[in-house]
N, CA, C and O atoms as CSV, one atom per row, in Angstrom:
chain,resi,resn,atom,element,x,y,z
A,1,MET,N,N,72.050,210.843,71.972
A,1,MET,CA,C,71.508,211.961,71.222
A,1,MET,C,C,72.216,213.265,71.614
A,1,MET,O,O,72.595,214.060,70.754
A,2,ARG,N,N,72.385,213.469,72.919
A,2,ARG,CA,C,73.003,214.721,73.366
A,2,ARG,C,C,74.425,214.874,72.847
A,2,ARG,O,O,74.837,215.973,72.475
A,3,SER,N,N,75.169,213.790,72.821
A,3,SER,CA,C,76.549,213.894,72.336
A,3,SER,C,C,76.585,214.264,70.858
A,3,SER,O,O,77.461,215.017,70.434
A,4,LYS,N,N,75.649,213.749,70.069
A,4,LYS,CA,C,75.580,214.122,68.651
A,4,LYS,C,C,75.230,215.599,68.502
A,4,LYS,O,O,75.782,216.294,67.650
A,5,ILE,N,N,74.309,216.070,69.336
A,5,ILE,CA,C,73.925,217.486,69.297
A,5,ILE,C,C,75.120,218.353,69.687
A,5,ILE,O,O,75.420,219.341,69.017
A,6,LEU,N,N,75.795,217.985,70.760
A,6,LEU,CA,C,76.950,218.765,71.209
A,6,LEU,C,C,78.069,218.776,70.177
A,6,LEU,O,O,78.791,219.765,70.052
A,7,ASP,N,N,78.215,217.682,69.440
A,7,ASP,CA,C,79.226,217.637,68.374
A,7,ASP,C,C,78.933,218.645,67.269
A,7,ASP,O,O,79.832,219.028,66.521
A,8,ASN,N,N,77.680,219.072,67.166
A,8,ASN,CA,C,77.270,219.991,66.098
A,8,ASN,C,C,77.020,221.409,66.590
A,8,ASN,O,O,76.451,222.227,65.867
A,9,ILE,N,N,77.440,221.702,67.808
A,9,ILE,CA,C,77.297,223.051,68.358
A,9,ILE,C,C,78.676,223.672,68.453
A,9,ILE,O,O,79.627,223.035,68.906
A,10,GLY,N,N,78.778,224.915,68.024
A,10,GLY,CA,C,80.048,225.608,68.084
A,10,GLY,C,C,80.389,226.074,69.484
A,10,GLY,O,O,79.513,226.248,70.330
A,11,LYS,N,N,81.665,226.272,69.710
A,11,LYS,CA,C,82.124,226.812,70.986
A,11,LYS,C,C,82.169,228.329,70.932
A,11,LYS,O,O,82.038,228.997,71.958
A,12,GLU,N,N,82.354,228.868,69.744
A,12,GLU,CA,C,82.443,230.314,69.587
A,12,GLU,C,C,81.320,230.845,68.715
A,12,GLU,O,O,80.754,231.901,69.001
A,13,GLU,N,N,80.991,230.117,67.647
A,13,GLU,CA,C,79.922,230.566,66.753
A,13,GLU,C,C,78.594,229.929,67.190
A,13,GLU,O,O,78.565,228.893,67.854
A,14,TRP,N,N,77.517,230.576,66.798
A,14,TRP,CA,C,76.176,230.119,67.166
A,14,TRP,C,C,75.654,229.135,66.122
A,14,TRP,O,O,75.849,229.338,64.924
A,15,SER,N,N,74.996,228.077,66.571
A,15,SER,CA,C,74.412,227.069,65.683
A,15,SER,C,C,72.899,227.068,65.857
A,15,SER,O,O,72.405,227.084,66.984
A,16,THR,N,N,72.162,227.048,64.753
A,16,THR,CA,C,70.698,227.043,64.831
A,16,THR,C,C,70.177,225.622,65.008
A,16,THR,O,O,70.849,224.652,64.656
A,17,THR,N,N,68.974,225.516,65.556
A,17,THR,CA,C,68.351,224.200,65.727
A,17,THR,C,C,68.134,223.527,64.378
A,17,THR,O,O,68.246,222.305,64.272
A,18,THR,N,N,67.827,224.308,63.350
A,18,THR,CA,C,67.616,223.748,62.013
A,18,THR,C,C,68.896,223.109,61.482
A,18,THR,O,O,68.869,221.991,60.968
A,19,THR,N,N,70.003,223.814,61.606
A,19,THR,CA,C,71.288,223.283,61.146
A,19,THR,C,C,71.673,222.036,61.929
A,19,THR,O,O,72.104,221.039,61.350
A,20,ILE,N,N,71.516,222.098,63.237
A,20,ILE,CA,C,71.855,220.948,64.081
A,20,ILE,C,C,70.991,219.748,63.713
A,20,ILE,O,O,71.495,218.632,63.586
A,21,SER,N,N,69.684,219.977,63.541
A,21,SER,CA,C,68.771,218.867,63.240
A,21,SER,C,C,69.109,218.206,61.906
A,21,SER,O,O,69.022,216.984,61.779
A,22,LYS,N,N,69.492,219.000,60.918
A,22,LYS,CA,C,69.884,218.435,59.617
A,22,LYS,C,C,71.149,217.589,59.743
A,22,LYS,O,O,71.247,216.522,59.139
A,23,ASN,N,N,72.110,218.062,60.524
A,23,ASN,CA,C,73.367,217.334,60.701
A,23,ASN,C,C,73.205,216.061,61.528
A,23,ASN,O,O,73.893,215.067,61.296
A,24,VAL,N,N,72.288,216.103,62.494
A,24,VAL,CA,C,72.087,214.965,63.389
A,24,VAL,C,C,71.087,213.962,62.806
A,24,VAL,O,O,71.155,212.767,63.096
A,25,GLY,N,N,70.162,214.457,61.984
A,25,GLY,CA,C,69.179,213.572,61.364
A,25,GLY,C,C,67.922,213.357,62.185
A,25,GLY,O,O,67.289,212.306,62.097
A,26,VAL,N,N,67.560,214.356,62.987
A,26,VAL,CA,C,66.315,214.319,63.763
A,26,VAL,C,C,65.576,215.632,63.537
A,26,VAL,O,O,66.102,216.545,62.900
A,27,THR,N,N,64.357,215.726,64.059
A,27,THR,CA,C,63.560,216.935,63.863
A,27,THR,C,C,64.101,218.093,64.704
A,27,THR,O,O,64.807,217.891,65.692
A,28,SER,N,N,63.754,219.296,64.285
A,28,SER,CA,C,64.148,220.494,65.039
A,28,SER,C,C,63.556,220.483,66.437
A,28,SER,O,O,64.194,220.936,67.386
A,29,SER,N,N,62.333,219.965,66.573
A,29,SER,CA,C,61.699,219.933,67.893
A,29,SER,C,C,62.439,218.988,68.839
A,29,SER,O,O,62.526,219.257,70.038
A,30,THR,N,N,62.969,217.891,68.317
A,30,THR,CA,C,63.762,216.979,69.147
A,30,THR,C,C,65.037,217.664,69.613
A,30,THR,O,O,65.409,217.566,70.782
A,31,VAL,N,N,65.701,218.354,68.703
A,31,VAL,CA,C,66.922,219.085,69.050
A,31,VAL,C,C,66.608,220.163,70.083
A,31,VAL,O,O,67.337,220.315,71.063
A,32,LEU,N,N,65.536,220.904,69.871
A,32,LEU,CA,C,65.157,221.974,70.794
A,32,LEU,C,C,64.866,221.431,72.187
A,32,LEU,O,O,65.250,222.042,73.184
A,33,TYR,N,N,64.196,220.297,72.263
A,33,TYR,CA,C,63.906,219.656,73.553
A,33,TYR,C,C,65.208,219.406,74.321
A,33,TYR,O,O,65.323,219.757,75.496
A,34,HIS,N,N,66.176,218.800,73.649
A,34,HIS,CA,C,67.445,218.490,74.306
A,34,HIS,C,C,68.240,219.756,74.624
A,34,HIS,O,O,68.878,219.840,75.674
A,35,LEU,N,N,68.206,220.735,73.727
A,35,LEU,CA,C,68.922,221.988,73.982
A,35,LEU,C,C,68.363,222.716,75.200
A,35,LEU,O,O,69.124,223.250,76.007
A,36,LYS,N,N,67.050,222.740,75.336
A,36,LYS,CA,C,66.446,223.408,76.497
A,36,LYS,C,C,66.832,222.703,77.793
A,36,LYS,O,O,67.087,223.357,78.805
A,37,ASN,N,N,66.876,221.376,77.767
A,37,ASN,CA,C,67.320,220.642,78.956
A,37,ASN,C,C,68.780,220.942,79.269
A,37,ASN,O,O,69.140,221.136,80.430
A,38,MET,N,N,69.619,220.979,78.241
A,38,MET,CA,C,71.032,221.287,78.459
A,38,MET,C,C,71.234,222.743,78.872
A,38,MET,O,O,72.197,223.067,79.567
A,39,GLU,N,N,70.325,223.621,78.444
A,39,GLU,CA,C,70.393,225.020,78.869
A,39,GLU,C,C,70.123,225.116,80.371
A,39,GLU,O,O,70.800,225.863,81.077
A,40,ARG,N,N,69.144,224.369,80.855
A,40,ARG,CA,C,68.859,224.353,82.296
A,40,ARG,C,C,70.051,223.815,83.088
A,40,ARG,O,O,70.295,224.231,84.221
A,41,GLU,N,N,70.778,222.900,82.486
A,41,GLU,CA,C,71.964,222.319,83.129
A,41,GLU,C,C,73.208,223.187,82.923
A,41,GLU,O,O,74.290,222.856,83.407
A,42,GLU,N,N,73.045,224.299,82.202
A,42,GLU,CA,C,74.111,225.257,81.910
A,42,GLU,C,C,75.240,224.668,81.068
A,42,GLU,O,O,76.390,225.094,81.173
A,43,ALA,N,N,74.901,223.685,80.233
A,43,ALA,CA,C,75.885,223.107,79.318
A,43,ALA,C,C,75.928,223.881,78.009
A,43,ALA,O,O,76.965,223.937,77.349
A,44,VAL,N,N,74.789,224.484,77.630
A,44,VAL,CA,C,74.702,225.308,76.422
A,44,VAL,C,C,74.005,226.610,76.770
A,44,VAL,O,O,73.337,226.719,77.798
A,45,GLU,N,N,74.172,227.593,75.899
A,45,GLU,CA,C,73.473,228.863,76.086
A,45,GLU,C,C,72.805,229.272,74.790
A,45,GLU,O,O,73.249,228.918,73.697
A,46,ARG,N,N,71.726,230.027,74.938
A,46,ARG,CA,C,70.949,230.495,73.795
A,46,ARG,C,C,71.322,231.935,73.489
A,46,ARG,O,O,71.540,232.733,74.400
A,47,ASN,N,N,71.396,232.264,72.216
A,47,ASN,CA,C,71.647,233.632,71.784
A,47,ASN,C,C,70.344,234.413,71.920
A,47,ASN,O,O,69.395,234.168,71.176
A,48,MET,N,N,70.294,235.333,72.846
A,48,MET,CA,C,69.068,236.082,73.107
A,48,MET,C,C,68.789,237.142,72.043
A,48,MET,O,O,67.665,237.638,71.958
A,49,LYS,N,N,69.781,237.497,71.233
A,49,LYS,CA,C,69.585,238.511,70.194
A,49,LYS,C,C,69.076,237.906,68.893
A,49,LYS,O,O,68.651,238.630,67.992
A,50,GLY,N,N,69.116,236.634,68.797
A,50,GLY,CA,C,68.686,235.961,67.572
A,50,GLY,C,C,68.589,234.476,67.811
A,50,GLY,O,O,68.513,234.018,68.951
A,51,ARG,N,N,68.594,233.736,66.737
A,51,ARG,CA,C,68.534,232.286,66.887
A,51,ARG,C,C,69.935,231.718,66.961
A,51,ARG,O,O,70.835,232.170,66.254
A,52,GLY,N,N,70.113,230.755,67.791
A,52,GLY,CA,C,71.396,230.085,67.861
A,52,GLY,C,C,71.728,229.592,69.254
A,52,GLY,O,O,71.222,230.097,70.257
A,53,TRP,N,N,72.585,228.600,69.286
A,53,TRP,CA,C,73.034,227.966,70.523
A,53,TRP,C,C,74.536,227.747,70.437
A,53,TRP,O,O,75.091,227.612,69.346
A,54,ARG,N,N,75.192,227.713,71.591
A,54,ARG,CA,C,76.601,227.337,71.649
A,54,ARG,C,C,76.895,226.728,73.019
A,54,ARG,O,O,76.128,226.885,73.969
A,55,ILE,N,N,78.015,226.039,73.090
A,55,ILE,CA,C,78.442,225.451,74.356
A,55,ILE,C,C,78.903,226.584,75.257
A,55,ILE,O,O,79.620,227.480,74.811
A,56,THR,N,N,78.502,226.553,76.511
A,56,THR,CA,C,78.894,227.621,77.427
A,56,THR,C,C,80.391,227.543,77.707
A,56,THR,O,O,80.947,226.450,77.813
A,57,PRO,N,N,81.040,228.692,77.827
A,57,PRO,CA,C,82.485,228.696,78.093
A,57,PRO,C,C,82.851,227.919,79.352
A,57,PRO,O,O,83.882,227.248,79.391
A,58,PHE,N,N,82.014,228.007,80.372
A,58,PHE,CA,C,82.283,227.326,81.638
A,58,PHE,C,C,82.287,225.816,81.459
A,58,PHE,O,O,83.096,225.118,82.071
A,59,GLN,N,N,81.394,225.313,80.630
A,59,GLN,CA,C,81.238,223.870,80.469
A,59,GLN,C,C,82.189,223.260,79.451
A,59,GLN,O,O,82.330,222.038,79.422
A,60,GLN,N,N,82.839,224.048,78.626
A,60,GLN,CA,C,83.674,223.500,77.557
A,60,GLN,C,C,84.755,222.562,78.076
A,60,GLN,O,O,84.969,221.491,77.508
A,61,ILE,N,N,85.427,222.947,79.131
A,61,ILE,CA,C,86.504,222.117,79.664
A,61,ILE,C,C,85.947,220.822,80.230
A,61,ILE,O,O,86.475,219.745,79.955
A,62,GLU,N,N,84.878,220.923,81.022
A,62,GLU,CA,C,84.290,219.730,81.614
A,62,GLU,C,C,83.752,218.787,80.549
A,62,GLU,O,O,83.940,217.575,80.652
A,63,LEU,N,N,83.087,219.317,79.530
A,63,LEU,CA,C,82.549,218.471,78.469
A,63,LEU,C,C,83.666,217.813,77.678
A,63,LEU,O,O,83.560,216.642,77.313
A,64,THR,N,N,84.730,218.546,77.411
A,64,THR,CA,C,85.861,217.983,76.681
A,64,THR,C,C,86.473,216.828,77.463
A,64,THR,O,O,86.775,215.777,76.898
A,65,GLU,N,N,86.652,217.029,78.755
A,65,GLU,CA,C,87.197,215.967,79.595
A,65,GLU,C,C,86.250,214.773,79.645
A,65,GLU,O,O,86.692,213.626,79.574
A,66,TYR,N,N,84.964,215.035,79.764
A,66,TYR,CA,C,83.966,213.969,79.832
A,66,TYR,C,C,83.989,213.121,78.567
A,66,TYR,O,O,84.027,211.893,78.638
A,67,PHE,N,N,83.965,213.779,77.405
A,67,PHE,CA,C,83.922,213.039,76.150
A,67,PHE,C,C,85.238,212.319,75.860
A,67,PHE,O,O,85.235,211.275,75.208
A,68,SER,N,N,86.350,212.854,76.329
A,68,SER,CA,C,87.629,212.188,76.075
A,68,SER,C,C,87.768,210.911,76.906
A,68,SER,O,O,88.480,209.991,76.502
A,69,LYS,N,N,87.108,210.844,78.043
A,69,LYS,CA,C,87.182,209.669,78.913
A,69,LYS,C,C,86.099,208.641,78.604
A,69,LYS,O,O,86.210,207.482,79.004
A,70,ARG,N,N,85.071,209.054,77.906
A,70,ARG,CA,C,83.932,208.183,77.626
A,70,ARG,C,C,84.238,207.269,76.442
A,70,ARG,O,O,84.743,207.734,75.421
A,71,PRO,N,N,83.939,205.977,76.566
A,71,PRO,CA,C,84.165,205.080,75.423
A,71,PRO,C,C,83.224,205.413,74.267
A,71,PRO,O,O,82.074,205.798,74.477
A,72,SER,N,N,83.722,205.261,73.068
A,72,SER,CA,C,82.930,205.549,71.871
A,72,SER,C,C,81.871,204.479,71.672
A,72,SER,O,O,82.109,203.298,71.922
A,73,ARG,N,N,80.669,204.918,71.207
A,73,ARG,CA,C,79.588,203.970,70.940
A,73,ARG,C,C,79.525,203.602,69.470
A,73,ARG,O,O,78.617,202.879,69.061
A,74,ARG,N,N,80.439,204.066,68.685
A,74,ARG,CA,C,80.400,203.831,67.238
A,74,ARG,C,C,80.944,202.502,66.868
A,74,ARG,O,O,80.979,202.157,65.687
């Protein structure tokens, strides 16, 4: 689930939970649950001026490396 959510979050632009949930095919509350957990882990950050989430600049390199080494489940 988290990898699908991360695939739908921008690195520079902000993505809303509603947009992410529509793209992933789950409820907004499910997306929000995972986003809040990833926020605590500092993998994503929340836009405090409005609605939206993005991958944190610090985590982008580590996440890219992680996903490139991980076998696909598709």
